[in-house]
C-alpha positions as CSV (number, residue, x, y, z in Angstrom):
1,M,107.0,55.7,-123.3
2,S,107.2,52.2,-124.8
3,S,107.5,49.1,-122.5
4,C,108.6,46.9,-125.4
5,Y,112.2,45.7,-125.8
6,Q,114.3,45.7,-128.9
7,P,117.9,44.3,-128.8
8,S,120.6,46.9,-129.3
9,A,122.9,47.0,-132.3
10,E,125.8,46.2,-129.9
11,L,124.1,43.0,-128.6
12,L,123.2,41.9,-132.1
13,H,126.8,42.5,-133.3
14,A,128.1,40.5,-130.3
15,F,125.8,37.6,-131.4
16,G,127.4,37.7,-134.8
17,F,124.7,39.7,-136.7
18,V,125.8,42.3,-139.3
19,R,123.6,45.3,-140.2
20,Y,122.4,45.5,-143.8
21,A,120.5,48.1,-145.8
22,A,116.8,48.3,-145.0
23,P,113.7,50.3,-146.0
24,P,112.9,53.4,-143.9
25,R,111.7,52.6,-140.3
26,Q,113.5,49.2,-140.3
27,A,116.9,47.9,-139.2
28,R,118.0,44.6,-140.6
29,Y,120.7,42.3,-139.1
30,S,121.8,38.9,-140.5
31,R,124.2,36.2,-139.8
32,P,125.0,32.8,-141.5
33,S,123.5,29.7,-139.9
34,A,124.5,26.1,-140.4
35,C,122.2,25.7,-143.4
36,G,121.2,29.3,-144.4
37,Q,120.8,32.8,-143.2
38,E,119.3,34.1,-139.9
39,T,117.8,37.7,-140.1
40,I,116.3,39.9,-137.5
41,V,114.3,43.0,-138.6
42,L,113.6,45.7,-136.0
43,Y,110.7,48.1,-136.7
44,D,110.2,51.6,-135.4
45,D,107.0,50.6,-133.7
46,D,108.9,48.2,-131.4
47,E,108.0,45.1,-133.3
48,L,110.6,42.7,-134.5
49,T,110.7,39.7,-136.9
50,L,113.0,36.7,-137.0
51,L,113.5,35.1,-140.5
52,E,115.5,32.2,-141.5
53,A,116.4,31.3,-145.2
54,V,117.2,27.7,-145.6
55,E,118.0,26.1,-148.9
56,G,116.3,28.9,-150.8
57,R,113.1,28.8,-148.7
58,L,112.2,31.6,-146.2
59,L,110.9,30.3,-142.8
60,Y,109.2,32.9,-140.6
61,S,110.0,32.1,-137.1
62,F,108.5,34.9,-135.1
63,Q,106.9,38.4,-135.5
64,G,105.8,40.5,-132.5
65,R,107.0,42.4,-129.5
66,L,109.2,41.5,-126.6
67,A,109.3,42.7,-123.0
68,S,113.0,42.2,-122.1
69,E,116.5,40.9,-123.2
70,A,115.8,37.7,-121.3
71,E,112.7,37.1,-123.3
72,F,114.7,37.8,-126.5
73,R,117.4,35.2,-125.5
74,V,114.6,32.6,-124.7
75,L,113.0,33.4,-128.2
76,L,116.4,32.8,-129.9
77,R,116.8,29.5,-128.1
78,Q,113.2,28.4,-128.9
79,V,113.9,28.9,-132.7
80,N,117.3,27.1,-132.2
81,W,119.4,30.1,-132.8
82,P,122.6,30.6,-130.8
83,A,122.0,33.2,-128.1
84,E,125.6,33.6,-126.8
85,V,128.3,36.3,-127.5
86,G,130.5,35.3,-130.4
87,P,134.2,34.6,-130.2
88,G,136.4,37.6,-129.3
89,Q,133.5,39.6,-127.9
């Protein structure tokens, strides 16, 4: 049993992320940012990647594993991504 945490589709949707097509063994979620696009990729091995495309450039913010939802929310704040439930959620 894995002790790693990955955010649920419901939580990502509540944060404004929308699921997009992805290669096998991955789930991709994106949302617009103030100056580009924020993307979270979840992998079957419990790893995740945060990517941000800004003005045509891809910035890699984080790749690794997390232990809890609290750590996930802290990570989002550290890369300056909103970590709150969107309007109407």
